[in-house]
FIKOLZA-717385 format. One record per residue (C-alpha): y, x, z. Coordinates in Angstrom, 1 decimal. Each point is the difference from the previous one (the first is absolute). Layout:
<<Y; X; Z>>
...
//
This chain:
<<-35.2; -12.4; 4.1>>
<<2.9; -1.1; -2.0>>
<<2.3; 2.6; -1.7>>
<<2.7; -1.1; 1.4>>
<<-1.2; 0.1; 3.6>>
<<-0.8; 3.5; -0.5>>
<<3.5; 1.1; -0.6>>
<<0.8; -0.9; 3.8>>
<<2.8; -2.4; 1.4>>
<<3.5; -0.1; -0.9>>
<<2.5; -1.4; 3.0>>
<<1.1; -3.5; 0.0>>
<<3.8; 1.3; -0.3>>
<<-1.1; 0.3; -3.9>>
<<0.6; -3.7; -0.6>>
<<4.0; 0.3; 0.5>>
<<1.9; 1.6; -2.8>>
<<3.2; 0.6; 1.6>>
<<-1.3; 1.9; 3.1>>
<<-1.3; 3.6; 0.1>>
<<-3.3; 1.0; 1.4>>
<<-0.7; 2.3; 2.5>>
<<-3.3; 0.0; -0.2>>
<<-1.4; 3.7; -0.1>>
<<-2.5; -0.5; -3.3>>
<<0.2; -2.0; -2.9>>
<<-3.4; -1.9; -0.3>>
<<-1.1; -3.0; -1.5>>
<<-2.4; -3.1; 1.2>>
<<-1.0; -3.4; -1.4>>
<<0.8; -1.4; 3.4>>
<<3.7; 0.3; -0.8>>
<<-0.4; -2.6; -2.9>>
<<1.6; -3.0; 2.5>>
<<2.8; 2.3; 0.8>>
<<0.8; 0.9; -3.4>>
<<-0.4; -3.6; -1.4>>
<<2.3; -1.5; 3.2>>
<<2.7; 2.2; -1.1>>
<<3.1; -2.0; -1.5>>
<<-0.2; -0.6; -3.7>>
<<3.2; 0.5; -2.3>>
<<1.0; -2.4; -2.4>>
<<2.7; 0.0; -2.8>>
<<2.6; -2.6; -1.4>>
<<-2.5; 0.0; -3.2>>
<<-3.6; 0.0; 1.6>>
<<-3.3; 0.8; -2.2>>
<<-3.6; -0.3; 1.1>>
<<-0.5; 2.1; 3.2>>
<<-3.4; 1.4; -1.3>>
<<1.4; 1.5; -3.1>>
<<0.0; 3.7; -0.2>>
<<3.4; 1.7; -0.1>>
<<1.4; 0.2; -3.8>>
<<3.3; 1.6; -1.4>>
<<1.7; -3.7; -0.4>>
<<-0.9; -1.5; 3.2>>
<<0.0; 3.0; 2.4>>
<<3.2; -0.4; 1.6>>
<<0.0; -3.7; 0.1>>
<<-3.8; -1.0; 0.7>>
<<-1.3; -1.5; 2.9>>
<<-1.7; 2.4; 2.1>>
<<-3.0; -1.1; 1.9>>
<<-1.4; 2.5; 2.8>>
<<-3.3; 1.6; -0.5>>
<<-2.0; 2.9; 1.8>>
<<-0.1; 2.9; -2.7>>
<<-3.6; 0.9; -0.9>>
<<-1.4; 3.5; 1.0>>
<<1.2; 1.4; -3.3>>
<<3.6; -0.7; 0.5>>
<<-0.5; 1.3; 3.6>>
<<-1.3; 3.2; -1.3>>
<<3.0; 0.1; -2.5>>
<<2.5; -0.1; 3.0>>
<<-2.1; 2.4; 2.1>>
<<0.2; 2.6; -2.8>>
<<3.5; 0.1; 0.2>>
<<1.5; 3.0; 1.7>>
<<2.4; -2.1; 2.7>>
<<-0.2; -0.4; 3.4>>
<<-1.9; -2.6; 1.9>>
<<2.8; -2.4; 0.6>>
<<0.9; 0.5; -3.8>>
<<-3.7; -1.3; -1.0>>
<<0.3; -3.1; 2.2>>
<<3.6; -0.7; -1.5>>
<<-1.5; 0.6; -3.6>>
<<-3.4; -1.8; 0.8>>
<<2.1; -3.0; 1.9>>
<<1.9; -0.2; -3.0>>
<<-2.8; -0.4; -2.7>>
<<-1.7; -2.5; 2.3>>
<<3.2; -2.3; 0.0>>
<<0.4; 0.3; -4.0>>
<<-3.7; -1.1; -0.5>>
<<-1.0; 3.3; -1.3>>
<<-3.5; -0.5; 0.6>>
<<-2.3; 2.0; -2.8>>
<<1.0; 3.0; -2.1>>
<<0.9; -1.9; -2.8>>
<<2.9; -1.2; 2.2>>
<<1.0; 3.5; 0.3>>
<<-0.4; 0.8; -3.8>>
<<2.3; -3.5; -0.3>>
<<2.5; 1.5; 2.6>>
<<0.0; 3.3; -2.0>>
<<1.2; -1.8; -3.2>>
<<2.7; -2.0; 2.1>>
<<1.3; 3.1; 1.2>>
<<-0.1; 1.5; -3.3>>
<<1.7; -2.9; -1.5>>
<<2.8; -0.8; 2.8>>
<<-0.2; 2.6; 3.0>>
<<3.1; -1.7; 1.7>>
<<-2.0; -3.5; 0.1>>
<<-3.1; 1.6; 1.1>>
<<1.8; 2.0; 2.7>>
<<1.9; -3.1; 1.1>>
<<-3.3; -1.8; 0.6>>
<<-1.8; 2.8; 1.8>>
<<3.0; 1.0; 2.2>>
<<0.5; -3.6; 1.3>>
<<-3.6; 0.3; 0.9>>
<<0.2; 3.0; 2.5>>
<<0.0; 2.9; -2.2>>
<<2.9; 2.5; 0.7>>
<<1.3; 2.0; -3.1>>
<<-1.8; 2.8; 0.6>>
<<-3.1; -2.0; 0.2>>
<<1.0; -1.6; -3.4>>
<<0.6; 3.4; -1.5>>
<<-3.6; 1.4; 0.7>>
<<-1.6; -3.4; -1.0>>
<<2.1; 0.0; -3.2>>
<<-1.1; 3.5; -1.2>>
<<-3.8; -0.7; 1.3>>
<<-0.1; -3.2; -2.3>>
<<1.6; 1.3; -3.0>>
<<-2.5; 3.3; 0.2>>
<<-3.2; -1.8; 1.0>>
<<-3.3; 1.0; -2.1>>
<<1.5; 3.0; -1.2>>
<<3.0; -1.5; -1.7>>
<<3.0; 1.9; -0.2>>
<<2.5; -2.3; -0.4>>
<<2.9; 2.2; 2.1>>
<<1.6; 3.1; -2.0>>
<<-0.6; 3.4; 1.5>>
<<3.0; 1.7; 1.6>>
<<3.1; 1.1; -1.7>>
<<2.1; 3.4; 0.3>>
<<2.7; -1.9; 2.2>>
<<-2.7; -1.2; 2.3>>
<<-1.4; 3.6; 0.7>>
<<3.1; 1.4; 0.2>>
<<1.2; -2.4; 2.4>>
<<-2.7; 0.7; 2.3>>
<<0.0; 3.8; -0.4>>
<<3.8; -0.1; 0.8>>
<<-0.2; -2.1; 3.4>>
<<-0.1; 2.3; 3.2>>
<<-2.8; 0.4; 0.8>>
<<-1.5; -0.3; -3.6>>
<<-2.1; -2.9; -0.2>>
<<-2.0; 0.5; -3.3>>
<<-3.3; 0.2; 2.0>>
<<0.5; -3.3; 0.9>>
<<0.2; -1.2; -3.7>>
<<-3.1; -1.8; -0.1>>
<<0.5; -1.9; 3.0>>
<<3.2; -1.3; -1.5>>
<<-2.0; -0.4; -3.4>>
<<-1.9; -2.6; 2.2>>
<<3.0; -1.8; 0.6>>
<<0.6; -0.6; -3.6>>
<<3.1; 2.3; 0.2>>
<<-0.6; 2.3; -3.4>>
<<3.5; 0.9; -1.1>>
<<3.4; 0.7; 1.0>>
<<0.8; -3.9; -1.3>>
<<-2.8; -1.2; 2.6>>
<<1.9; 2.3; 2.8>>
<<3.5; -1.2; -0.8>>
<<-1.4; -3.7; 0.4>>
<<-1.3; 0.7; 3.2>>
<<3.2; 1.8; 1.1>>
<<1.8; -3.3; -0.8>>
<<-1.8; -2.0; 2.3>>
<<0.8; 1.8; 3.5>>
<<-0.9; -3.0; 2.3>>
<<-3.8; 0.8; -1.5>>
<<0.2; 3.2; 1.3>>
<<-1.2; -0.5; 3.2>>
<<-3.2; -1.3; -1.4>>
<<-0.4; 3.1; -2.1>>
<<0.7; 2.1; 2.9>>
<<-2.8; -1.7; 1.6>>
<<-2.7; 0.5; -2.7>>
<<1.0; 3.7; -0.9>>
<<-0.7; 1.0; 3.9>>
<<-3.0; -1.6; 0.2>>
<<-1.2; 1.7; -3.0>>
<<1.0; 3.6; 1.0>>
<<3.8; 0.5; -0.5>>
<<1.3; 2.2; 2.9>>
<<3.4; -1.8; 1.2>>
<<2.1; 2.9; -1.3>>
<<-1.5; -0.8; -3.4>>
<<0.6; -3.6; 0.3>>
<<3.9; 1.0; 0.8>>
<<0.1; 2.4; -2.9>>
<<-1.4; -2.8; -2.0>>
<<2.6; -3.0; 1.1>>
<<2.7; 3.4; -0.8>>
<<-1.0; -0.4; -3.4>>
<<-0.1; -3.9; 0.0>>
<<3.3; -0.1; 1.2>>
<<1.7; 2.5; -2.1>>
<<-1.4; -2.3; -3.2>>
<<1.0; -3.0; 1.7>>
<<3.8; 1.2; 0.5>>
<<0.7; 2.7; -2.6>>
<<0.6; 2.5; 3.0>>
<<-0.6; -1.5; 3.3>>
<<2.2; -2.3; 1.6>>
<<-1.5; -2.3; 2.6>>
<<0.4; -1.2; 3.5>>
<<-1.1; 1.8; 2.9>>
<<0.1; -1.6; 3.3>>
<<2.2; 2.7; 2.1>>
<<0.4; 0.3; 3.7>>
<<3.0; -1.7; 1.5>>
<<1.3; 3.2; 1.4>>
<<0.5; 3.6; -1.2>>
<<-0.2; 2.9; 2.4>>
<<1.7; 2.9; -0.1>>
<<-1.2; 3.0; -2.2>>
<<-2.6; 2.0; 1.9>>
<<0.5; 3.8; -0.1>>
<<-2.2; 1.4; -3.1>>
<<-0.8; -3.4; -1.1>>
<<1.2; -3.0; -1.9>>
<<2.1; -2.9; 1.3>>
<<-1.9; -3.2; 0.3>>
<<1.3; -1.7; -3.0>>
<<-0.5; 3.0; -2.2>>
<<-3.5; 0.2; 1.1>>
<<-0.6; -3.8; -0.8>>
<<1.6; 0.8; -3.9>>
<<-2.5; 2.8; -0.4>>
<<-2.8; -2.3; 0.9>>
<<1.6; -2.5; -2.1>>
<<-0.3; 2.3; -3.1>>
<<-3.4; 0.4; 0.2>>
<<-0.6; -3.7; 0.2>>
<<-0.4; -1.1; 3.3>>
<<1.3; -3.8; 0.4>>
<<-0.3; -0.7; 4.0>>
<<-0.3; 1.3; 3.5>>
<<-3.6; -0.9; -0.2>>
<<-0.6; 2.6; -2.5>>
<<1.9; 2.8; 1.9>>
<<-2.5; -1.3; 3.0>>
<<-3.1; 0.5; -2.5>>
<<1.1; 3.5; -1.0>>
<<-0.1; 0.9; 3.8>>
<<-3.6; -0.4; -0.2>>
<<-0.7; 2.1; -3.2>>
<<-2.5; 3.0; 0.3>>
<<1.4; 3.3; -0.6>>
<<-1.0; 0.6; -3.5>>
<<1.4; -3.5; -1.1>>
<<3.4; 0.8; 1.9>>
<<0.1; 3.1; -2.3>>
<<0.0; -2.3; -2.9>>
<<3.1; -1.8; 1.4>>
<<1.8; 3.0; 0.6>>
<<-0.4; 1.1; -3.4>>
<<1.2; -3.6; -1.1>>
<<3.3; 0.7; 2.0>>
<<0.1; 3.7; -1.5>>
<<0.0; -1.8; -3.4>>
<<2.4; -2.1; 0.9>>
<<2.6; 2.6; 1.2>>
<<-0.6; 0.8; 3.7>>
<<0.4; 3.5; 1.2>>
<<-2.8; 1.9; 1.9>>
<<1.7; -0.1; 3.6>>
<<0.7; -4.2; -1.2>>
<<-3.6; -0.3; -0.5>>
<<-0.8; 2.0; 3.2>>
<<2.2; -2.4; 2.0>>
<<-1.6; -3.2; -1.8>>
<<-3.8; 1.4; 0.8>>
<<0.5; 0.9; 3.3>>
<<1.7; -3.6; 0.4>>
<<-3.3; -1.6; -1.4>>
<<-2.2; 1.8; 2.3>>
<<2.1; -1.0; 2.9>>
<<-0.1; -3.5; -1.2>>
<<4.0; 0.0; 0.0>>
<<-0.3; -0.4; 3.9>>
//
C-alpha cells in the first residue's frame, strides 16, 4: 500500500481554487491527481518554464502548472492550526501554484521573505483569504525551528491586556497569524475589509464572540484614532422607554464598543451569560451607567422583541 493511499481520500472539490470546500475532513489521496492537474493553469505576460521551482525573481511572473502536492506538503498543511475549509483553501492554492515538494515550500518561504506583497497576491489569487495568508506566512517563515518572526513588543502586550475582555491569553493564537507587534496590529487595523476572514478564523480557534468584539473595538480605535465608523441604524426611532435608553442612544452605545451592523446585535442576543457579562463590562468602560447597562442586558436577553 502506498504512503499516499494510507492517508485517505480528499474530496473532489479540492481541485478548484475559487470555491470553499464544505468537507468535514481534510484528507489526501492519489485519486485526486487527475482532478488537480485538470485545474486551470495560470500564465503571465512573460512566461518561463512551468516545471521550474518558484524563485524570488520569477515568483509572481512565472507560468503556473497545477500539480498534486506530495504527502509532505499535505502534512505541512494538516499541521496548521486552521479550520477544514482553510486547509482546503491553502492546499488548493499550493496545488495551483505548482508547489509539489518541500523544496517548493522552501522557495516560497524565500519569496515571502524577499517580497511579501508579491507572494501574497499570487496565493490570494489562487484561493487563500487574508487570514489563510497570515497563517501560511508565519508557518513558512518559521519552519524547521527557524525564528524569523520577532517576539511580541510591549505595545502588543499592552494592547491585548487593555481590551475588554482582556485577550492576553490568546497571544499565541495571534502569533500564529504572524501578529507579533503593535505595528502588526495597526497594519491589520487598516484592512477592515479583511476583518470578516480574521473573525471566522479566530472564532474557529477559540475566541468567544465577545472577545472578537473586544478585539475589533481595538482594531477600530487604532484605525480611526478614536473610533468613528458607520453603523447601520434603524429607519425609525422609538420613544424612550421608562428607565431605559432611547433607541438611538442604545445604538450609540453599541457603536462605541465596536459593533458595526444589526447582524452584530443579533449575534449578541445569542451569547451565553458569561460572555454577555463581558459585553456589559465593555459598555461600562464606555461610560454607560448601571441602569443603562441593565436595560441593554434585558433587551439582549429578549432579543430586542
